[in-house]
N, C-alpha and C positions, 0 to 999 in steps of 0.2 A: 430753700432760701439761702443764697450765698452772699458773701460780703458782710462786713461788720454792721452796716446800716440795716441790711435786709434781715440779718439774724436777730438784731435787737428788736426790729419791728415785729418779727415772727413771735418773739418772746412776749411782747406786749399784747399781740392779738390773742395768744394763748391765755394770758392773764385775764383779758376781758372775757373770753369765752368761759373760762373756769368760774369766774364770778357770776356769770349769767346762766349757769346750768339750772337755776331754780325757775327760770322763766320759759314759757312755751314758745316765745317769739325769737329764740336764738338757736343756732345749730347745736346739735349734740356733739360734744367733744369726746372722741374716743382715744386719742393719743396725742401727746405733745412731748417731744423729746429731741435729743441730739443724735443724728444719724452718723455724723462724722465731725471732725473739728470745725469744718467750714459749712456745715449743712444742718439746719434744723428741719424737723418734719412735723406737720400738724395733720391729723386725720379727723375729719368731722363729717357730719351727715350732709347729704346732698340737698339742694333746693331746686325749685323749678325756675320758671321765667320771672324776671323782675317786674315790678308794677309799671315801671316806665316802658318796658318792652310790650307789656300787655296793652297799655294805653295807646301806644303808637300803632299797634296792630288793629286797633279799632278804626273802622272807616271814618268816623268823625273825629278821631284823635283825642277822644275824651271818653270817660266812663259815664254811665247813667248816674243820676243823683243817688239812687239806692246803693249801687256798688261803691261809689265814691265815699259815702258816709260810713258804710260798714268797713271799708278798708281803713278809713281814717280812725275809726275806733280802735282797731287793732294796732295801727301805727303809733297812736298816742300812748297806748298801753305799753308798747315796746320802749318808747322813749322814757316813759315814767320809770319802768323797771331798770333801765340803764342808769338813769339819774340817781335812783335810790341806792345804787351800789357805788356811788361816788365818781361816776364816769360821764363825760359829755362826748357826743359823737363828732360834732363839728362838720358834718357833711351829710345832713339829713336831706334826702331827695328820693324820688321814685325808683331810681336805679340802684339804691342801696336798701331796698326792701324787696323780698322775693316770696313767692308762695312756696309752701312745702310740697313734698311728694307723697303719693299713695295716701295713707290715712291722714296725713297732715296737709293735704292739698288745699284745704280751706283756711289754713293758718298762715299768717304773714310773719316772715322772719326778717329781722334786721341783720344786715351783713356789712362787710367792709369796714374795718376799724383802723384803717391806715392813718386817719387824722384824729382819732380819739385821744382823750387826755383825762387824767385823774384831776378832778377839780377840788377834791378834798385831800389834805395832807396831814400827817401826824405831827403834832407839836413835840419838839425835842424834850421840853421840860415836863409837860404834863402827860404826854402820851395820848392826848385826846385828838380826835379828828376835827380839823377846822378848815374853813373855806380858804382856798388860795387867794392871796391878795392880788389885785390886777396889776399886770405889768404896765409901765408907762407907754410902751409901744409893742404890740403883739404882732407876730407874723401873720401874713394874709393866708388863711387856709380855708378851703371850701370851694364851692362852685358859684360863679358870678350870679347865675340866674336865681339861686336859692338862698344865698347867704344874706344875713341881715345888714342893715345900714351901719351897724357898729363894726362889723368886720371890714367894710370898705374904709372906715375911718381908722383902721388898725387898732381898735380897742380890744381889750381882752374878751374872749368868748366865754359865756356862761350858759346856764340852762335856758335862759330866755332866748338865746340865739338859736338853739336847737328848735325852740317853739316857733320862732319866726320862719325858719326853714320848713317846719311842718305845715304852717299855715299856707305858705306859698305853694307847697306841694299839693295840698288838698284843693286849693283853688284851681290849680292846673288840672287836677282830676275832673273837677266839675265843669270848668269852662273849656278846657282843651289847650289853653295857652295862658301865659302871664302877660300883663300889659307891656312889659319891657323886653319881650322876646325879640331877638335879632336887632336889638338896639346897640348903639355904640356905648362905650363905657360911661361917657359923660351923660348921655340921655338915660341910661339905666339908673344912674344915681339920682337923677332928677325925678324920674318916675317912681322910684322906690320911696322918695321923700314926700310924695303926695299923700293925701289922706286916704282913709279906708274906702271912701266913695269910689275912687278910681280903681282900686284893687278888687273890691267886692261887689261891683255894680251888677254882675250877673249871677250872684250867689244868693242863697237863702238869707233872709234878713238877720237870722240868729247868728250868722258869722260875725256880725259887728260886735257881739258880746265877747267873742273869742279875741278878736282884733284889739278891742279896748283893753282887755285884761293883759295881753302880752305887751301892749304899748306902755303900760304903767309899771312894768317890772324893771327893777334895778339889777345890777350885775350879780349881787349875792342873793337876791330874793328867790324864794322857793315858789315855783309856779303852782297854780291851783289846777292840778290835772283833773280833779273831780268836776270842776266847773266846765272844762272843755268836753269831757265825756258826757256830762249831763246835757250840755247844749246840743251836741250831735244827736244824742238819744231823743231829745225833744223833737228835733226835726223828723227823725225816723217815725216817731209815734204820730206826729201830725200828718205825715204823708202815708201812714199805714204800711211802712216798710218793715218786714220781718227779718230777723237775723238769719233765719233759715232759707230765705230766698236765694235762688242761684245767682252767682256772680255773672257778669256779662259774658264771660268766656265759657261758662259751664253749660252743660245740657239743660235746656229750658231758659237759659239767659237770653237777653235781647239780641246779642250779636254772636251767638254760638256758631251759626253757619259761616259767618265771615271769618271767625277765628280758625275754624277747621280749614277753610280755604287758604288762609294765610300760612298755616302750619304745613299744608301740603305743598305750597309753593316753596317754602323754606327748605323742606326736605329734598325736593327736586333739585334746588340750587346747590344744597350741600353735597348731594350725590355727584352732581356735575363737577363741582369744585374739587371734591375728593378724588375723583377720577383723574383730573388734570394734575393734582399734586402727586398722586401715586406714580403716574407716568413720568413726570419730571424727576421725581426722586430716584426712580429706577434708572433713568438715563444718567443722572449724576453719579450714582453708585457705580454704574458700569464704567464711566469715565475714570473714576478714582481707582478702580481695580486695575484698569488698563495702564494708567500712568504710573502707579506706585507698586506694581506687582514685583518688580525686581528689587526695590528697596525693602519690601516686606519680607522677601526670602532671606535676606541677610539678618533679619531680626527675629526669625521664626522661633529660635530657641533661646531668646534673650529676654531679659526683663526691660530692656530699653524700649520705649514706646515706638510703635511702627509709624511709618510715614502717614498712613491713613489716620492713625490716632492723633498725630500732630495736626493734621489738616482739620480734623473735627474738634480739636482742642481737648481731647480726652485721652489720658493715658490708661494703661491697664490698671494701675493702682487706683486711679480716680474712679474708673468704672466699677471696680470691686467695692469701693467705699460707698457707692451709690446703689449697690445691689439691693433688690427688693428684699432679699433674705434678712438684711439688716433691719429693715422696717418690721418684718414679721417677728424677728426676735424681740424688738422693742415692744411690739404689741403683746407678745406672750409674757414678757418679764414685767412690764409696767402698764398693765391695762388700766385705763382711766374709767373710774366708776362714777357717773354723774350723781347717783343716788347718795354718794357719800358727801356731796356738797350741801352745805347749809346756806340758806338764803338769809342773810342778816343785814338788812338795809342799814346804811349809815345814818339815816335820818328818820 
């Protein structure tokens, strides 16, 4: 991450991940440090495809009800864990949740904390944590399709707004689209302002209980996460869904063959595009070597950046500062131990 804004953002992302090492729904943080004066580095565990990507790869553009509900249970648990540590996400949506890899392939991970914010602050006099008071006018942050009506009105975002986004996301899982998809901004606002009958008409009737609870929440109110989890669990029990059932994309899932076919198509496209990029890069490199060979000779034994370095925007000094050995040294000297983190919810 380069630039003052990018570095500060990287620091905050590392702060969020450090706080969330007690939760299974967040990436493991292995290293967070400064590689050079203008570069921070974060090393974390990898995740697989996002839930949004998995949904779109489905022929019907939606998950089965079983998969939707079981994903929803994990997502609301991740949101609750984040809130318990004094943080709101402010951009909850399917593309900011991803499945894990290998042994964690059935675990949903929350990702991307570029819009996250601490909603609790320490009082200067008492030292106690207190809820931030709302600003008169807050910046517009989030994604149009999933943000709450409060965000559109430039009101301060709180925990309730993450839950509105969660509800819109799980409705999209079940139905395949939201009522205001592809709408103009004015129509989007009008359709979001309608009652739950418009939003939940194709969803299980129990969703109205979740909708009604979120609708009654004030800015500083603590959501009843247990009510949401219990409501989703009741639907699963009524429909005889088991937590161990395969997800749609897994072997034994309803659309497993379709997912395999999609993956094969994507791999073929990636190989084709990679071949094109490799060929184009080789041609460009050959052109650079031809054009700047004479200039490079004059700098061969000098610390002055070569012409090719200047064209690519990277000097020898900059290249050395970004050397992987710097990262390896940081890993060796300052290994991050998630086990040392204590999960101490603020509420």
